[in-house]
C-alpha positions as CSV (number, residue, x, y, z in Angstrom):
1,M,7.5,46.4,6.3
2,N,9.7,45.6,2.7
3,M,6.9,43.3,0.8
4,Q,9.2,42.1,-1.4
5,I,11.6,40.4,0.8
6,D,8.6,39.4,4.2
7,A,7.2,37.0,1.0
8,Q,10.4,36.0,0.6
9,V,10.7,34.9,4.0
10,A,7.3,33.0,3.5
11,R,8.2,31.2,0.3
12,N,11.4,30.0,2.2
13,Y,9.1,28.9,5.5
14,L,6.8,27.1,2.5
15,L,9.5,25.2,1.2
16,S,11.1,23.8,3.9
17,G,8.2,22.4,5.4
18,Q,7.6,25.3,8.1
19,F,3.9,25.1,7.5
20,E,2.3,27.1,10.4
21,L,4.9,29.8,10.2
22,A,4.1,30.1,6.5
23,I,0.5,30.6,6.8
24,S,1.3,33.0,9.5
25,K,3.3,34.8,7.3
26,Y,1.1,34.9,4.5
27,Q,-1.8,36.1,6.2
28,E,0.2,39.3,7.4
29,L,0.6,40.2,4.7
30,I,-2.2,39.2,2.7
31,S,-4.0,41.5,5.4
32,L,-1.6,44.0,4.1
33,T,-2.4,43.3,0.2
34,P,-5.7,41.8,0.0
35,F,-6.0,41.6,-3.8
36,N,-2.8,39.9,-4.7
37,A,-3.7,36.5,-5.8
38,V,-0.2,34.4,-5.6
39,L,-0.1,35.5,-2.0
40,Y,-3.7,33.1,-1.6
41,L,-2.2,30.4,-4.1
42,E,1.2,30.4,-2.2
43,L,-1.2,30.3,1.6
44,S,-3.1,27.3,0.1
45,S,0.1,25.1,-0.2
46,A,0.7,25.9,3.1
47,L,-2.5,24.5,4.5
48,M,-2.2,21.7,2.1
49,G,1.1,20.9,4.2
50,L,-0.7,20.8,7.3
51,G,-3.3,18.7,5.7
52,K,-6.0,21.7,6.0
53,L,-7.6,20.7,2.8
54,D,-10.8,22.5,3.4
55,E,-9.3,25.5,4.2
56,A,-6.9,25.2,1.5
57,L,-9.4,24.9,-0.6
58,V,-11.5,28.0,0.7
59,V,-8.5,30.0,-0.1
60,V,-7.5,29.2,-3.8
61,N,-11.1,29.9,-4.6
62,Q,-10.4,33.4,-3.6
63,T,-8.0,33.8,-6.4
64,E,-11.0,32.8,-9.2
65,N,-11.4,37.2,-9.4
66,L,-7.9,38.6,-8.5
67,D,-5.5,37.7,-11.3
68,A,-6.4,36.0,-14.8
69,A,-2.9,35.4,-14.9
70,I,-3.1,33.2,-12.4
71,L,-6.3,31.5,-13.0
72,H,-4.4,27.8,-14.8
73,E,-2.5,27.9,-11.4
74,A,-5.6,28.3,-9.3
75,K,-7.2,25.2,-10.9
76,L,-3.9,23.2,-11.1
77,Q,-4.0,23.5,-7.2
78,K,-7.9,23.5,-6.9
79,G,-7.5,20.2,-8.8
80,N,-4.6,18.7,-6.8
81,I,-7.1,19.4,-3.5
82,F,-9.6,17.4,-4.9
83,L,-7.1,14.7,-5.1
84,A,-5.7,14.9,-1.6
85,Q,-9.8,14.3,-0.7
86,G,-10.4,11.8,-2.6
87,R,-12.6,13.6,-5.3
88,Y,-11.4,11.8,-8.6
89,L,-14.3,12.4,-10.5
90,D,-14.0,16.3,-9.1
91,A,-10.1,16.2,-10.1
92,L,-10.3,14.8,-13.7
93,A,-13.4,17.6,-14.8
94,I,-10.7,20.5,-13.6
95,L,-7.7,19.2,-14.6
96,S,-8.7,18.0,-18.3
97,P,-9.0,21.9,-19.5
98,L,-5.3,22.3,-18.7
99,L,-3.5,20.0,-20.7
100,S,-3.7,22.7,-23.3
101,T,-1.7,25.3,-21.2
102,H,1.3,26.5,-19.7
103,C,0.0,23.9,-16.9
104,E,0.2,20.7,-18.9
105,E,3.1,18.9,-17.5
106,R,2.2,19.4,-13.8
107,A,-1.8,18.4,-15.1
108,R,-0.8,15.5,-16.5
109,T,0.8,14.2,-13.8
110,A,-1.9,15.3,-11.6
111,L,-4.9,13.4,-14.2
112,S,-2.7,10.2,-13.9
113,T,-3.1,9.7,-10.1
114,A,-6.9,10.4,-10.6
115,Y,-6.9,7.6,-13.6
116,I,-4.8,5.5,-11.5
117,N,-7.0,6.0,-8.5
118,I,-10.4,5.7,-10.4
119,G,-9.3,2.0,-12.0
120,K,-8.2,3.5,-15.8
121,P,-4.3,3.0,-15.9
122,S,-4.8,3.0,-20.1
123,K,-6.2,6.4,-19.1
124,A,-3.4,7.1,-17.2
125,S,-0.3,6.2,-19.6
126,E,-1.6,7.9,-21.9
127,V,-1.7,10.8,-20.8
128,L,1.8,10.6,-19.9
129,Q,2.7,8.5,-22.8
130,V,2.3,11.9,-25.3
131,I,5.5,13.7,-23.0
132,E,9.0,12.5,-23.6
133,R,10.4,10.0,-21.2
134,E,13.3,12.0,-19.8
135,K,10.9,15.1,-19.3
136,L,9.2,13.4,-17.0
137,S,8.9,14.6,-13.5
138,M,9.7,11.7,-10.6
139,G,6.0,12.2,-9.6
140,A,5.1,11.1,-13.2
141,I,7.8,8.1,-13.8
142,N,6.4,6.7,-10.7
143,N,2.5,7.2,-12.2
144,L,3.6,5.4,-15.5
145,A,5.3,2.7,-13.7
146,I,2.4,2.1,-11.4
147,S,-0.5,2.4,-13.8
148,L,1.4,0.3,-16.6
149,C,1.9,-2.2,-13.7
150,E,-1.9,-2.4,-13.1
151,Q,-2.4,-3.0,-17.2
152,M,-0.2,-6.3,-16.0
153,R,2.3,-4.6,-18.1
154,V,5.1,-5.3,-14.6
155,T,8.1,-5.6,-16.6
156,E,8.1,-2.8,-19.0
157,A,7.2,-0.6,-15.7
158,L,10.0,-1.9,-14.5
159,E,12.4,-1.2,-17.1
160,I,10.9,2.2,-17.6
161,L,12.1,2.8,-13.9
162,A,15.2,1.0,-14.2
163,E,15.8,3.0,-17.3
164,R,15.4,6.5,-15.5
165,I,17.5,5.5,-12.3
166,Q,20.8,4.4,-15.2
167,K,20.7,7.6,-16.6
168,G,20.9,9.4,-13.2
169,I,17.5,10.9,-13.2
170,F,15.7,9.4,-9.6
171,D,15.5,10.1,-6.1
172,F,14.6,7.9,-3.8
173,S,10.9,7.9,-4.7
174,T,12.1,6.1,-7.9
175,I,14.2,3.9,-5.9
176,S,11.1,2.9,-3.4
177,N,8.7,2.3,-6.6
178,I,11.5,0.1,-8.2
179,L,11.6,-2.3,-5.0
180,M,7.7,-1.9,-4.4
181,L,7.2,-3.8,-7.9
182,S,9.5,-5.9,-7.7
183,N,7.7,-8.2,-5.8
184,Y,4.8,-8.1,-9.0
185,S,8.0,-9.4,-10.9
186,E,9.0,-13.6,-11.6
187,A,12.3,-12.1,-12.1
188,P,13.1,-9.9,-9.3
189,E,17.0,-9.6,-8.9
190,K,17.5,-7.3,-11.6
191,Y,15.9,-4.5,-10.2
192,I,16.6,-5.1,-6.5
193,V,20.3,-5.4,-7.8
194,I,19.6,-1.5,-9.3
195,A,18.0,-1.1,-6.6
196,R,20.4,-1.3,-4.7
197,H,23.0,0.1,-6.5
198,A,21.2,4.1,-6.5
199,L,20.3,3.7,-2.7
200,K,24.0,3.8,-2.0
201,H,24.2,7.4,-3.7
202,T,20.9,8.6,-2.1
203,E,21.7,7.3,1.6
204,K,23.2,10.4,3.7
205,L,23.8,8.7,6.6
206,T,25.3,10.7,9.6
207,H,26.8,8.2,11.3
208,T,25.6,9.6,15.3
209,P,26.8,6.6,18.0
210,P,24.3,4.3,19.0
211,I,21.4,5.3,21.0
212,K,21.7,2.9,24.6
213,N,18.8,0.8,25.7
214,K,16.8,2.6,28.7
215,S,17.5,0.9,32.0
216,S,15.9,-2.5,32.7
217,G,13.3,-0.7,35.3
218,H,11.9,1.6,32.6
219,P,8.9,0.6,30.9
220,L,8.9,-0.6,27.2
221,Q,8.1,2.2,24.9
222,I,7.3,0.9,21.0
223,G,7.0,4.1,18.6
224,F,5.2,2.8,15.2
225,I,5.2,5.2,12.2
226,S,3.1,4.2,8.9
227,G,0.9,6.0,6.0
228,D,-1.5,3.5,6.7
229,M,-3.5,4.5,9.9
230,R,-7.5,4.5,8.2
231,Q,-9.3,1.7,6.9
232,H,-6.7,0.3,4.8
233,P,-5.2,-3.0,5.0
234,V,-2.5,-2.0,7.5
235,G,-4.9,-0.7,9.7
236,W,-7.0,-3.6,9.6
237,F,-4.0,-6.2,10.5
238,F,-2.6,-3.2,13.2
239,V,-5.4,-1.8,15.2
240,A,-5.7,-4.5,17.2
241,L,-2.5,-5.3,18.0
242,L,-1.6,-1.7,19.1
243,K,-4.8,-2.2,21.9
244,E,-3.2,-5.4,23.1
245,L,0.6,-3.5,23.3
246,S,-1.4,0.1,24.8
247,A,-2.7,-2.2,27.7
248,H,1.0,-3.0,28.8
249,Y,3.2,-1.1,26.9
250,K,3.2,3.2,26.0
251,T,2.9,2.9,22.6
252,V,3.4,5.7,20.2
253,V,1.8,6.1,16.5
254,Y,3.2,8.2,13.4
255,Y,1.2,9.1,11.1
256,T,2.0,10.3,7.8
257,N,-1.3,11.1,6.2
258,H,-3.9,13.4,7.0
259,Q,-7.3,11.4,6.1
260,I,-9.2,10.7,9.2
261,D,-12.1,7.7,9.0
262,P,-13.4,5.7,11.9
263,L,-10.7,3.3,12.0
264,T,-8.0,6.6,12.3
265,Q,-10.2,7.2,15.1
266,T,-9.7,4.3,17.2
267,I,-6.4,4.3,16.7
268,I,-6.0,7.6,18.3
269,S,-8.0,6.5,21.3
270,T,-6.1,3.4,21.7
271,A,-2.5,4.1,20.9
272,S,-0.9,5.7,24.3
273,E,0.1,8.9,22.6
274,F,-0.9,9.6,18.3
275,R,1.0,12.0,16.3
276,F,-0.4,13.7,12.7
277,I,3.5,13.9,11.0
278,G,2.5,14.3,7.7
279,Q,3.6,18.4,8.1
280,I,6.7,18.0,9.3
281,N,10.1,17.9,7.3
282,D,12.9,15.1,7.9
283,G,14.3,17.1,10.6
284,E,12.1,18.2,12.2
285,L,10.4,14.9,13.2
286,I,14.2,12.8,13.6
287,N,14.8,15.3,16.2
288,Q,10.8,14.8,17.9
289,M,11.4,11.2,17.8
290,K,14.9,11.3,19.5
291,Q,12.9,12.9,22.0
292,D,10.5,10.7,22.8
293,G,12.6,7.8,23.6
294,N,11.2,5.0,21.8
295,D,13.1,2.1,22.6
296,V,12.2,0.6,19.6
297,L,10.9,2.3,16.5
298,I,8.9,0.1,13.9
299,D,8.7,1.5,10.2
300,L,4.9,-0.2,8.8
301,S,5.5,1.1,5.7
302,G,8.4,0.1,3.7
303,H,8.6,1.2,0.0
304,T,5.1,1.5,0.0
305,A,3.0,4.9,-0.5
306,G,3.2,7.8,2.5
307,G,6.1,5.8,3.5
308,R,9.2,8.0,5.2
309,L,11.7,5.5,5.6
310,Q,14.7,8.0,4.3
311,I,14.7,9.2,8.3
312,F,16.0,5.8,9.2
313,N,18.9,6.5,7.2
314,Q,20.0,8.2,11.2
315,R,19.6,6.2,14.4
316,I,16.4,6.9,15.8
317,A,15.8,4.4,18.2
318,P,18.4,1.8,20.2
319,K,16.5,-0.6,17.4
320,Q,15.1,0.5,14.4
321,L,12.3,-2.7,12.6
322,S,9.9,-3.5,9.5
323,Y,6.8,-5.1,9.4
324,L,3.4,-5.6,8.2
325,G,3.0,-2.9,5.7
326,Y,6.1,-4.5,3.7
327,F,7.0,-8.2,2.1
328,S,10.4,-7.6,1.7
329,S,14.1,-6.4,2.7
330,T,13.8,-2.4,2.7
331,Y,17.5,-2.9,1.8
332,M,18.4,0.2,4.3
333,P,21.3,-0.3,6.0
334,E,19.9,1.4,9.6
335,I,16.6,-1.2,9.5
336,D,18.1,-3.5,11.7
337,G,15.7,-6.1,11.8
338,V,12.6,-7.6,9.8
339,I,9.1,-9.5,11.7
340,F,8.7,-12.9,9.8
341,D,7.4,-16.0,10.3
342,K,9.1,-19.2,9.5
343,K,6.3,-20.2,6.7
344,H,7.1,-16.9,4.8
345,L,10.7,-17.5,4.0
346,D,9.8,-20.8,3.1
347,G,12.3,-21.4,-0.2
348,V,13.8,-17.5,0.4
349,P,17.4,-17.3,-0.4
350,N,19.4,-16.9,2.8
351,D,20.6,-13.8,1.5
352,F,17.4,-12.3,0.5
353,F,17.3,-10.0,3.6
354,T,20.1,-7.4,5.1
355,E,18.7,-7.0,7.8
356,K,18.3,-9.7,10.4
357,V,15.1,-11.8,10.0
358,Y,12.9,-12.3,13.7
359,E,10.9,-15.3,13.2
360,L,7.1,-15.2,14.9
361,E,6.2,-18.3,16.2
362,C,3.0,-17.9,14.3
363,S,1.3,-16.0,11.4
364,R,2.8,-12.8,11.0
365,F,-0.9,-11.3,10.2
366,N,-3.4,-10.3,12.9
367,Y,-6.6,-9.7,11.4
368,T,-9.5,-7.5,12.3
369,A,-12.4,-8.2,10.6
370,P,-14.7,-5.1,9.6
371,Y,-18.0,-6.9,9.3
372,A,-20.1,-9.5,10.9
373,I,-21.6,-10.3,7.5
374,E,-23.3,-13.6,7.7
375,I,-21.7,-17.0,5.5
376,A,-24.2,-18.5,3.1
377,P,-24.3,-21.8,1.5
378,L,-22.1,-23.0,-0.4
379,P,-23.1,-21.8,-4.2
380,A,-22.0,-25.3,-6.1
381,L,-24.2,-26.7,-3.7
382,Q,-27.5,-25.3,-5.6
383,N,-25.5,-24.2,-9.0
384,K,-24.1,-27.4,-9.5
385,V,-21.2,-25.0,-11.1
386,I,-17.4,-24.2,-9.5
387,T,-17.3,-21.0,-8.8
388,F,-13.7,-19.8,-8.3
389,G,-12.9,-16.1,-7.4
390,S,-10.5,-13.6,-7.3
391,F,-10.5,-10.1,-5.9
392,C,-7.0,-8.6,-6.0
393,N,-5.3,-5.9,-7.7
394,T,-4.3,-6.7,-11.2
395,S,-1.2,-6.0,-10.6
396,K,-0.7,-9.5,-9.3
397,I,-2.6,-11.3,-12.1
398,S,1.1,-12.9,-14.0
399,Q,0.7,-14.5,-16.9
400,T,2.0,-17.8,-15.2
401,C,-1.0,-16.8,-12.8
402,L,-3.2,-17.0,-16.0
403,N,-2.2,-19.5,-17.3
404,T,-2.5,-21.7,-14.2
405,W,-5.5,-20.5,-13.6
406,A,-7.0,-21.1,-17.5
407,T,-5.6,-25.0,-17.1
408,T,-7.5,-25.0,-13.9
409,L,-10.7,-24.2,-15.4
410,K,-10.0,-26.4,-18.7
411,A,-9.1,-29.3,-16.0
412,I,-12.3,-28.4,-14.1
413,P,-15.6,-28.4,-17.0
414,K,-18.0,-27.2,-14.9
415,S,-16.8,-24.4,-13.8
416,K,-16.3,-20.3,-13.7
417,L,-14.3,-17.6,-13.0
418,Q,-15.0,-14.4,-11.1
419,L,-12.7,-11.4,-11.0
420,R,-13.1,-8.5,-9.3
421,W,-11.5,-4.8,-8.9
422,K,-11.7,-1.6,-9.9
423,S,-9.3,-1.8,-12.8
424,L,-11.6,-4.4,-14.1
425,Q,-13.4,-1.5,-15.5
426,D,-10.6,-0.2,-17.9
427,P,-11.4,-1.5,-21.7
428,H,-7.8,-2.3,-21.8
429,V,-7.2,-3.7,-19.3
430,R,-10.5,-6.3,-20.2
431,K,-9.4,-6.8,-23.6
432,S,-6.1,-8.3,-22.6
433,I,-7.5,-10.6,-19.9
434,R,-10.3,-11.8,-22.4
435,N,-8.1,-12.2,-24.9
436,T,-5.6,-14.2,-23.2
437,F,-8.2,-16.8,-22.0
438,I,-9.7,-17.2,-25.0
439,G,-5.9,-17.7,-26.0
440,L,-6.0,-20.0,-23.8
441,G,-8.9,-22.0,-24.3
442,I,-11.0,-20.4,-22.6
443,E,-14.6,-18.6,-23.5
444,N,-15.6,-15.4,-22.5
445,A,-18.8,-16.9,-20.4
446,R,-16.7,-18.8,-18.3
447,V,-14.4,-15.6,-16.5
448,E,-16.5,-13.4,-15.5
449,L,-15.6,-9.5,-15.0
450,Y,-15.8,-7.1,-11.9
451,S,-15.0,-3.4,-11.3
452,D,-15.0,-2.3,-8.3
453,C,-17.4,-1.8,-5.5
454,D,-17.7,-0.5,-1.8
455,H,-15.8,-2.5,0.3
456,E,-18.5,-4.7,2.2
457,S,-20.2,-5.4,-0.9
458,L,-17.2,-7.1,-1.2
459,F,-17.3,-9.4,1.1
460,H,-21.1,-10.1,0.4
461,F,-19.8,-11.2,-3.6
462,Y,-18.0,-13.9,-1.6
463,N,-21.1,-15.8,-0.6
464,E,-21.0,-16.5,-4.7
465,V,-17.4,-18.3,-4.5
466,D,-17.0,-21.6,-4.0
467,I,-12.9,-21.2,-3.6
468,A,-10.9,-17.8,-4.5
469,L,-7.5,-18.5,-6.3
470,D,-4.2,-16.9,-5.5
471,T,-2.2,-14.5,-7.1
472,F,1.1,-15.8,-8.2
473,P,4.2,-14.1,-8.1
474,F,2.5,-11.7,-5.6
475,S,0.2,-13.3,-3.1
476,G,-2.9,-11.9,-1.7
477,A,-2.5,-11.6,2.2
478,T,-5.6,-9.0,3.0
479,T,-7.6,-11.1,-0.2
480,C,-6.9,-14.0,1.7
481,C,-8.1,-12.9,5.2
482,E,-11.3,-11.6,3.9
483,A,-12.2,-15.0,1.8
484,L,-11.2,-17.3,4.5
485,W,-13.4,-14.7,7.0
486,M,-16.4,-15.4,4.5
487,G,-15.8,-18.9,4.7
488,V,-14.3,-19.3,0.9
489,P,-10.6,-21.6,1.3
490,V,-7.8,-19.6,-0.8
491,L,-5.4,-21.9,-3.6
492,T,-2.2,-20.5,-3.3
493,R,1.0,-21.6,-5.0
494,T,4.3,-20.6,-2.8
495,G,7.6,-19.0,-4.0
496,S,10.9,-17.7,-3.4
497,T,10.0,-14.4,-2.2
498,P,7.9,-13.5,1.2
499,A,5.3,-11.8,-0.6
500,S,4.8,-15.8,-2.6
501,N,4.3,-17.3,0.7
502,Q,2.0,-14.4,2.2
503,A,-1.3,-16.6,1.7
504,A,0.5,-19.9,2.5
505,S,1.4,-17.9,5.8
506,I,-2.0,-17.8,6.4
507,L,-4.0,-20.8,5.0
508,H,-0.7,-22.7,7.5
509,Q,-2.2,-21.2,10.9
510,I,-5.5,-22.7,10.4
511,D,-4.2,-26.1,9.4
512,L,-5.6,-26.0,5.5
513,D,-2.4,-27.0,4.4
514,E,-3.7,-29.1,1.8
515,Y,-4.5,-25.6,-0.1
516,I,-1.1,-24.7,-0.6
517,T,1.0,-25.7,-3.6
518,S,4.6,-25.5,-4.9
519,S,3.9,-25.4,-8.7
520,A,0.9,-24.7,-11.7
521,K,0.7,-28.6,-11.7
522,E,-0.1,-29.2,-7.7
523,F,-2.4,-25.6,-7.9
524,T,-4.3,-27.6,-10.9
525,A,-4.0,-31.0,-9.2
526,Q,-5.0,-30.0,-5.6
527,A,-7.8,-27.7,-7.1
528,I,-9.6,-30.9,-9.1
529,K,-9.2,-32.6,-5.8
530,L,-10.8,-30.2,-3.6
531,T,-13.3,-29.9,-5.6
532,S,-14.4,-33.1,-6.3
533,D,-16.5,-33.7,-2.7
534,L,-18.6,-30.8,-2.4
535,E,-20.0,-32.3,0.8
536,A,-16.2,-32.1,2.6
537,L,-16.0,-28.4,0.8
538,S,-19.6,-27.5,2.7
539,Q,-18.9,-28.3,6.0
540,L,-15.4,-26.8,5.6
541,R,-16.9,-23.6,4.4
542,A,-19.2,-23.5,7.7
543,S,-15.9,-24.4,9.9
544,I,-13.2,-21.4,8.7
545,R,-14.2,-18.9,10.2
546,K,-14.3,-20.3,14.2
547,R,-10.7,-22.0,13.2
548,F,-10.1,-18.2,12.2
549,L,-11.1,-16.8,15.0
550,T,-9.2,-19.2,17.7
551,S,-5.8,-18.7,16.3
552,S,-3.5,-16.0,16.2
553,L,-5.5,-14.9,13.3
554,G,-8.0,-13.6,14.6
555,S,-7.2,-13.5,18.4
556,P,-5.2,-10.7,19.4
557,A,-4.4,-12.3,23.1
558,I,-2.8,-14.9,21.0
559,F,-1.0,-12.7,18.4
560,A,0.6,-10.7,21.0
561,K,1.8,-13.2,23.1
562,H,3.4,-14.3,20.1
563,F,4.6,-10.2,19.1
564,V,5.7,-9.3,22.3
565,R,8.3,-12.4,22.8
566,V,9.8,-10.9,19.8
567,I,9.7,-7.3,20.8
568,E,11.2,-8.5,24.7
569,E,14.2,-10.8,22.3
570,I,14.8,-7.9,20.4
571,T,15.0,-4.8,22.9
572,T,17.4,-6.7,25.2
573,T,20.1,-8.5,23.0
């Protein structure tokens, strides 16, 4: 046996994403040379590729006493495993000492991921900005942009990505990131144009002939692909629909992630077929999907984390759609259509989408509430103060949003605002928000800032809120549903993108159109009007959950009828 040649064979398997073959080869080599630390390190990478994180950790730990020369590489690998396991504090502890080693740049990228996930975006940008921007890896530049966005520095984040693309230093992830973050901008057009131009240079179309629909007598088969089949907004919006569809059609779910939780298990048991595909390379995945023979393949991730949009550059199914997890056009030429509703499209330019738009006759959301928490009486009846609340990602809090909130607080003297999000533990984020409100004439005591809490506790905190304030220009969908589930109406302002109209779509579905406004002035005027009658607000609070459950938002059966009607229209034309 030529060990050097066989080791290269194993590495080739690893680099090409053939992880099972790589693991088998590395295990064979290690049995012959049990003290070769590099083989253990590379074996752990292959195990990570299959999502076998606990096994990867066991393997990488075996390198510690084998070869001091790769000790830092082993620690970096261990830190990356911790990140994949969601053990962010453990990752910080092992990665921080690597900043003075040859692993520094890769360690900084990994550290920035940890800091973003624990709600310290200013620390994430700090560890990256010591490196010359041109030298930052694709992952690092994406993390830098995300960290700036969470610090409410959206334009700066977009400019960094735009500069990178214009210099030709980018890949598909850079394009996805700029398209995703453009939803947070009040002026996204410039960045969408840059991204669309860049997409033309990354498309690898095969120009395969269209796949014909199956015969009409064949049961409809619907495929879904997502990285969010877990306790995630997409998971909660999808699970009930999947159950309804699986009762009548064949459903195939492709999961690009490795994380498994109780909701994942529910989805696995609900789908006709469920496939873990995070470890499969694009070519193998495309072949698998073609063999599966879906009549329609629906992407639920778009340009968000965990997406595999690039595979849609080939014709995998007769109809290829985008839905639910993304809130804009994908700008991908082989995506045939997007599924929205009329309210989402209000004020959106006709040429906004490159795909055909299919309209549901109801809101595009159907929500499964994870907790049946009792709704408390209207807080203002007892404390005589109106408590507004917003539990949204700080990335969504624009300057216009802060200005509008401040004007509203001024107009209602006996009111306060409660904000909750994980990045509110970041001193720089807190200071920025505090300084903005003070500059707008709102004293600190009227703005309460709370950092992250567990998901269930968040629902309990809605019992302290009288009216939720939506963000602009990126409106909340999950937060809107969570607030409504707890009896808290949401005051929103619409815009010219689908992302601006998410809450409006939800509110319209349960006849709360008076909470939908179209300008900052109208937003404040409505807040004054709605808080002037506490008895009416109290009665509304007691009725919202019932409204929710009897509408398509909370009734899977009602929603599925509308959804199926659209799918059958798509697959028969």
